[in-house]
VOBA-1610 file (N, C-alpha, C; in pm, whole numbers, padded with zeros to 5 digits, always signed):
BEGIN
Unk+02018-03529-03787Unk+02130-03524-03868Unk+02238-03431-03806Unk+02362-03463-03785Unk+02459-03352-03734Unk+02473-03240-03822Unk+02487-03140-03782Unk+02482-03011-03882Unk+02605-03026-03973Unk+02726-03048-03936Unk+02832-03061-04030Unk+02812-03153-04138Unk+02754-03283-04097Unk+02720-03384-04205Unk+02627-03326-04297Unk+02509-03264-04255Unk+02402-03217-04327Unk+02458-03127-04428Unk+02556-03032-04391Unk+02610-02902-04479Unk+02705-03003-04604Unk+02781-03100-04549Unk+02850-03190-04633Unk+02768-03271-04735Unk+02657-03323-04690Unk+02583-03417-04778Unk+02476-03370-04847Unk+02433-03236-04819Unk+02305-03174-04879Unk+02365-03142-05051Unk+02272-03180-05137Unk+02297-03150-05276Unk+02174-03094-05336Unk+02191-03024-05436Unk+02071-02979-05519Unk+02022-03112-05597Unk+01897-03136-05579Unk+01841-03227-05650Unk+01707-03180-05715Unk+01687-03184-05865Unk+01594-03112-05928Unk+01492-03226-05968Unk+01543-03363-05964Unk+01449-03481-06012Unk+01374-03524-05865Unk+01248-03483-05854Unk+01155-03511-05730Unk+01032-03584-05790Unk+00968-03623-05695Unk+00852-03707-05708Unk+00730-03613-05710Unk+00610-03640-05747Unk+00520-03547-05761Unk+00411-03542-05625Unk+00461-03644-05531Unk+00386-03650-05405Unk+00388-03498-05348Unk+00282-03461-05276Unk+00276-03320-05215Unk+00354-03341-05089Unk+00408-03225-05033Unk+00460-03236-04910Unk+00375-03199-04807Unk+00379-03253-04693Unk+00294-03205-04554Unk+00321-03078-04518Unk+00203-02993-04494Unk+00203-02857-04478Unk+00303-02838-04342Unk+00290-02931-04250Unk+00378-02930-04132Unk+00529-02926-04173Unk+00568-03019-04266Unk+00713-03029-04322Unk+00747-02877-04371Unk+00656-02826-04465Unk+00674-02703-04526Unk+00692-02599-04427Unk+00625-02589-04318Unk+00639-02499-04200Unk+00762-02500-04147Unk+00812-02636-04117Unk+00937-02661-04050Unk+01061-02598-04126Unk+01031-02615-04255Unk+01143-02556-04368Unk+01156-02407-04342Unk+01022-02352-04358Unk+01020-02211-04365Unk+01076-02147-04216Unk+01025-02220-04122Unk+01054-02182-03981Unk+01231-02186-03949Unk+01286-02275-04014Unk+01444-02278-04035Unk+01511-02159-04091Unk+01420-02107-04185Unk+01468-01976-04303Unk+01456-01852-04179Unk+01359-01869-04092Unk+01340-01736-04005Unk+01433-01737-03890Unk+01522-01854-03858Unk+01616-01846-03756Unk+01770-01781-03810Unk+01752-01749-03939Unk+01891-01683-03989Unk+01934-01552-03927Unk+02058-01520-03911Unk+02082-01395-03848Unk+02047-01289-03934Unk+02012-01187-03876Unk+01998-01059-03959Unk+02055-00923-03870Unk+02123-00852-03940Unk+02179-00716-03853Unk+02052-00637-03810Unk+02074-00605-03686Unk+01979-00515-03623Unk+01820-00573-03615Unk+01840-00725-03634Unk+01719-00818-03624Unk+01607-00756-03720Unk+01628-00739-03825Unk+01540-00671-03935Unk+01446-00785-03979Unk+01498-00912-03993Unk+01421-01026-04027Unk+01359-00980-04172Unk+01450-00938-04294Unk+01402-00887-04398Unk+01339-00977-04514Unk+01287-01107-04482Unk+01238-01191-04572Unk+01103-01227-04562Unk+01040-01257-04682Unk+00907-01301-04681Unk+00912-01419-04776Unk+00816-01524-04751Unk+00805-01649-04797Unk+00668-01650-04885Unk+00666-01699-05012Unk+00547-01735-05089Unk+00548-01893-05112Unk+00442-01957-05061Unk+00450-02109-05096Unk+00358-02124-05222Unk+00405-02171-05319Unk+00326-02188-05439Unk+00304-02324-05467Unk+00176-02396-05452Unk+00149-02522-05468Unk+00030-02546-05587Unk-00001-02663-05633Unk-00107-02686-05705Unk-00121-02606-05837Unk-00243-02538-05858Unk-00272-02477-05975Unk-00200-02340-05978Unk-00160-02291-05863Unk-00096-02158-05838Unk+00030-02147-05923Unk+00081-02276-05947Unk+00220-02280-06019Unk+00208-02232-06162Unk+00078-02218-06210Unk+00060-02194-06350Unk+00074-02047-06366Unk+00051-01955-06261Unk+00070-01822-06268Unk+00206-01796-06261Unk+00291-01877-06190Unk+00433-01859-06208Unk+00496-01888-06346Unk+00441-01990-06401Unk+00498-02044-06548Unk+00436-01928-06640Unk+00338-01864-06631Unk+00268-01772-06711Unk+00354-01635-06723Unk+00412-01613-06605Unk+00522-01492-06579Unk+00639-01526-06650Unk+00685-01669-06638Unk+00813-01692-06707Unk+00797-01705-06848Unk+00694-01730-06894Unk+00657-01718-07061Unk+00654-01565-07086Unk+00625-01499-07026Unk+00595-01360-07062Unk+00738-01292-07059Unk+00808-01312-06973Unk+00948-01278-06964Unk+01038-01357-07084Unk+01016-01458-07113Unk+01094-01536-07214Unk+01063-01499-07339Unk+00934-01433-07365Unk+00897-01388-07504Unk+00975-01259-07536Unk+01012-01163-07427Unk+01080-01035-07454Unk+01209-01064-07517Unk+01281-01199-07521Unk+01394-01236-07566Unk+01379-01303-07704Unk+01250-01305-07756Unk+01248-01355-07876Unk+01198-01281-07980Unk+01248-01285-08120Unk+01219-01203-08231Unk+01057-01213-08264Unk+01047-01354-08265Unk+00893-01382-08323Unk+00841-01495-08222Unk+00770-01468-08119Unk+00727-01568-08021Unk+00611-01654-08061Unk+00553-01631-08192Unk+00449-01694-08244Unk+00506-01806-08326Unk+00624-01801-08350Unk+00684-01910-08446Unk+00668-02041-08387Unk+00675-02149-08470Unk+00647-02280-08407Unk+00759-02316-08314Unk+00875-02289-08354Unk+00996-02342-08260Unk+00976-02272-08146Unk+00956-02123-08144Unk+00933-02063-08003Unk+00809-02095-07915Unk+00724-02138-07985Unk+00592-02161-07926Unk+00628-02289-07830Unk+00714-02395-07886Unk+00742-02517-07820Unk+00827-02462-07708Unk+00914-02389-07725Unk+01017-02336-07620Unk+00923-02277-07501Unk+00831-02195-07528Unk+00748-02142-07446Unk+00661-02232-07371Unk+00608-02345-07436Unk+00550-02440-07368Unk+00626-02504-07260Unk+00745-02537-07281Unk+00837-02590-07184Unk+00857-02489-07060Unk+00882-02367-07104Unk+00893-02258-07005Unk+00764-02261-06900Unk+00672-02269-06957Unk+00537-02266-06871Unk+00530-02391-06796Unk+00591-02508-06832Unk+00576-02621-06738Unk+00692-02631-06642Unk+00796-02528-06640Unk+00891-02520-06534Unk+00860-02544-06388Unk+00756-02456-06359Unk+00702-02469-06200Unk+00647-02603-06163Unk+00634-02678-06275Unk+00556-02816-06231Unk+00664-02927-06224Unk+00787-02881-06218Unk+00916-02989-06180Unk+00912-03021-06047Unk+00849-02958-05945Unk+00835-02982-05807Unk+00706-02957-05743Unk+00640-03037-05658Unk+00511-02995-05594Unk+00505-02862-05513Unk+00606-02835-05479Unk+00611-02709-05372Unk+00717-02626-05435Unk+00696-02484-05453Unk+00803-02388-05464Unk+00801-02281-05385Unk+00892-02258-05305Unk+00886-02128-05221Unk+00970-02032-05279Unk+00895-01921-05315Unk+00960-01794-05358Unk+01019-01717-05221Unk+01116-01685-05224Unk+01167-01619-05115Unk+01209-01460-05157Unk+01137-01374-05107Unk+01168-01229-05126Unk+01251-01143-05007Unk+01332-01058-05062Unk+01401-00971-04977Unk+01318-00849-04956Unk+01291-00830-04836Unk+01177-00691-04799Unk+01273-00616-04711Unk+01353-00539-04761Unk+01441-00450-04667Unk+01372-00385-04563Unk+01429-00383-04429Unk+01370-00303-04327Unk+01375-00153-04353Unk+01295-00077-04302Unk+01295+00079-04311Unk+01395+00117-04180Unk+01475+00033-04112Unk+01549+00078-04021Unk+01670+00152-04097Unk+01709+00285-04073Unk+01795+00355-04130Unk+01958+00309-04135Unk+01956+00219-04023Unk+02109+00164-04000Unk+02108+00045-04088Unk+02020-00020-04137Unk+02020-00146-04209Unk+02077-00128-04342Unk+02193-00205-04375Unk+02240-00185-04524Unk+02189-00262-04619Unk+02153-00223-04739Unk+02073-00324-04834Unk+02174-00455-04867Unk+02286-00451-04851Unk+02363-00562-04888Unk+02338-00665-04761Unk+02362-00603-04652Unk+02336-00700-04535Unk+02193-00773-04524Unk+02095-00687-04570Unk+01955-00739-04579Unk+01955-00872-04678Unk+02015-00825-04799Unk+02000-00939-04882Unk+02097-01075-04832Unk+02200-01047-04767Unk+02281-01142-04705Unk+02202-01232-04591Unk+02102-01157-04535Unk+02027-01235-04438Unk+01955-01307-04497Unk+01882-01288-04607Unk+01777-01350-04688Unk+01850-01484-04741Unk+01968-01444-04806Unk+02032-01573-04847Unk+02065-01652-04729Unk+02096-01628-04621Unk+02149-01728-04509Unk+02001-01786-04471Unk+01896-01735-04463Unk+01758-01803-04466Unk+01750-01916-04557Unk+01781-01881-04675Unk+01784-01984-04776Unk+01848-02103-04758Unk+01990-02081-04720Unk+02068-02190-04658Unk+01998-02264-04587Unk+01946-02207-04466Unk+01891-02272-04347Unk+01778-02367-04409Unk+01690-02298-04500Unk+01585-02386-04550Unk+01635-02509-04617Unk+01732-02495-04689Unk+01783-02621-04783Unk+01838-02718-04688Unk+01921-02667-04610Unk+01959-02779-04482Unk+01851-02836-04416Unk+01755-02761-04372Unk+01636-02822-04298Unk+01577-02909-04375Unk+01564-02874-04528Unk+01478-02976-04589Unk+01551-03106-04614Unk+01667-03100-04648Unk+01776-03216-04626Unk+01768-03298-04524Unk+01750-03230-04383Unk+01735-03296-04286Unk+01610-03372-04265Unk+01502-03327-04323Unk+01377-03385-04328Unk+01352-03480-04432Unk+01446-03514-04528Unk+01447-03596-04634Unk+01385-03555-04754Unk+01374-03418-04765Unk+01326-03359-04873Unk+01426-03292-04967Unk+01430-03325-05100Unk+01522-03269-05193Unk+01484-03120-05215Unk+01585-03035-05233Unk+01564-02880-05266Unk+01653-02860-05371Unk+01599-02744-05450Unk+01686-02685-05552Unk+01664-02532-05562Unk+01758-02451-05550Unk+01753-02314-05553Unk+01780-02275-05695Unk+01673-02222-05738Unk+01675-02153-05890Unk+01668-01989-05862Unk+01760-01941-05962Unk+01775-01794-05987Unk+01789-01753-06123Unk+01856-01656-06158Unk+01855-01624-06285Unk+01771-01504-06306Unk+01803-01433-06429Unk+01742-01294-06467Unk+01597-01301-06435Unk+01531-01395-06478Unk+01369-01397-06469Unk+01340-01365-06318Unk+01414-01417-06240Unk+01383-01382-06078Unk+01367-01267-06045Unk+01459-01174-06109Unk+01471-01042-06083Unk+01395-00942-06179Unk+01322-01009-06272Unk+01248-00928-06361Unk+01131-00836-06319Unk+01107-00721-06368Unk+00989-00628-06307Unk+00872-00725-06327Unk+00850-00810-06407Unk+00715-00890-06420Unk+00718-00996-06300Unk+00817-01058-06253Unk+00804-01138-06131Unk+00773-01034-06013Unk+00844-00934-06013Unk+00820-00845-05892Unk+00672-00803-05879Unk+00598-00779-05995Unk+00462-00759-06006Unk+00381-00866-05968Unk+00416-00994-06029Unk+00350-01092-05988Unk+00327-01129-05825Unk+00442-01088-05755Unk+00441-01107-05621Unk+00413-00991-05542Unk+00379-00881-05586Unk+00331-00771-05532Unk+00459-00696-05460Unk+00569-00709-05518Unk+00682-00648-05440Unk+00701-00501-05477Unk+00761-00417-05395Unk+00789-00276-05428Unk+00911-00261-05495Unk+00943-00136-05528Unk+01047-00113-05615Unk+01184-00157-05545Unk+01169-00136-05405Unk+01303-00163-05304Unk+01297-00322-05258Unk+01212-00409-05327Unk+01211-00536-05280Unk+01259-00632-05384Unk+01298-00750-05377Unk+01361-00827-05476Unk+01323-00970-05438Unk+01311-01063-05545Unk+01296-01205-05532Unk+01431-01244-05500Unk+01478-01333-05394Unk+01608-01387-05402Unk+01621-01525-05459Unk+01515-01589-05494Unk+01519-01714-05562Unk+01397-01795-05535Unk+01394-01901-05613Unk+01278-01979-05609Unk+01339-02133-05548Unk+01297-02186-05456Unk+01321-02310-05404Unk+01214-02420-05430Unk+01255-02509-05498Unk+01166-02614-05551Unk+01198-02739-05462Unk+01086-02788-05397Unk+01099-02878-05285Unk+01011-03020-05334Unk+01049-03137-05300Unk+00971-03260-05332Unk+01083-03366-05274Unk+01007-03482-05258Unk+01071-03601-05188Unk+01161-03655-05339Unk+01289-03681-05309Unk+01383-03696-05418Unk+01360-03836-05483Unk+01369-03845-05605Unk+01371-03975-05698Unk+01490-04055-05692Unk+01604-03988-05657Unk+01728-04056-05656Unk+01829-04013-05543Unk+01909-04107-05515Unk+02018-04061-05408Unk+02108-03958-05443Unk+02134-03851-05372Unk+02248-03728-05405Unk+02377-03802-05444Unk+02430-03725-05535Unk+02575-03778-05581Unk+02653-03714-05479Unk+02776-03784-05492Unk+02901-03722-05394Unk+02929-03582-05429Unk+02972-03500-05332Unk+02989-03361-05360Unk+03147-03350-05387Unk+03192-03232-05422Unk+03353-03222-05429Unk+03373-03073-05425Unk+03479-03034-05343Unk+03513-02898-05322Unk+03657-02882-05320Unk+03698-02759-05348Unk+03839-02736-05345Unk+03904-02736-05224Unk+04038-02799-05195Unk+04098-02790-05084Unk+04090-02663-04996Unk+04108-02676-04872Unk+04095-02537-04779Unk+04195-02461-04809Unk+04308-02524-04854Unk+04439-02445-04864Unk+04444-02358-04984Unk+04346-02378-05092Unk+04314-02297-05214Unk+04232-02179-05166Unk+04157-02184-05072Unk+04057-02085-05047Unk+04072-02011-04900Unk+04188-02033-04836Unk+04212-02000-04713Unk+04316-01902-04692Unk+04338-01809-04645Unk+04456-01725-04609Unk+04455-01699-04471Unk+04558-01758-04405Unk+04587-01723-04259Unk+04662-01606-04218Unk+04622-01509-04145Unk+04685-01404-04096Unk+04726-01398-03941Unk+04830-01403-03908Unk+04872-01389-03761Unk+04955-01275-03727Unk+05014-01204-03823Unk+05093-01065-03793Unk+05047-00958-03875Unk+05049-00835-03804Unk+05011-00722-03877Unk+05054-00693-04018Unk+05188-00706-04022Unk+05222-00681-04161Unk+05210-00777-04273Unk+05145-00887-04223Unk+05115-00998-04337Unk+05009-00949-04436Unk+04916-00825-04398Unk+04830-00770-04493Unk+04886-00710-04616Unk+05016-00690-04600Unk+05083-00613-04712Unk+05102-00712-04816Unk+05120-00830-04802Unk+05139-00935-04890Unk+05000-00959-04970Unk+04913-00906-04937Unk+04777-00923-05001Unk+04754-00817-05116Unk+04830-00707-05100Unk+04810-00602-05214Unk+04856-00629-05338
//
């Protein structure tokens, strides 16, 4: 698939089949992530592949985090909510948790280390799309919670950048829509044009 076509046609698809992905396919997706650019070649990423019953542990962590927001987790209503939370990791046969593991290189900036990992995630989503695999990048407060860091054995300076849910799609992706380039682009050709930006 042409790269520009892959970028334009890729969509987040959460509705996937239960069929497992082949290990070779998962490895191709991860390898694509490792080819993302990183300043000083720090490669500040780590990938956790979660399949099968291992998804229960992720569900349990999400439940523990969700309980903190509830006045009474034992109420019937909240118990039903927690059951749904526990099932979230079972929406796809494969989840790849992507972590930011900043380098100890003193020149490496924390923001740039995170940027490199986000670039890796985009590579992975595009690679999956090219392989006929649907992907969905899930984030949110639970991803950055101390309970989640503990689950994955992350240090204080490390973070989960997100969870990539992968599976074979149940439906065709919808057509995408973006704002025109004219709304998001400023062309600068003269030195004094920067004054108009202030």
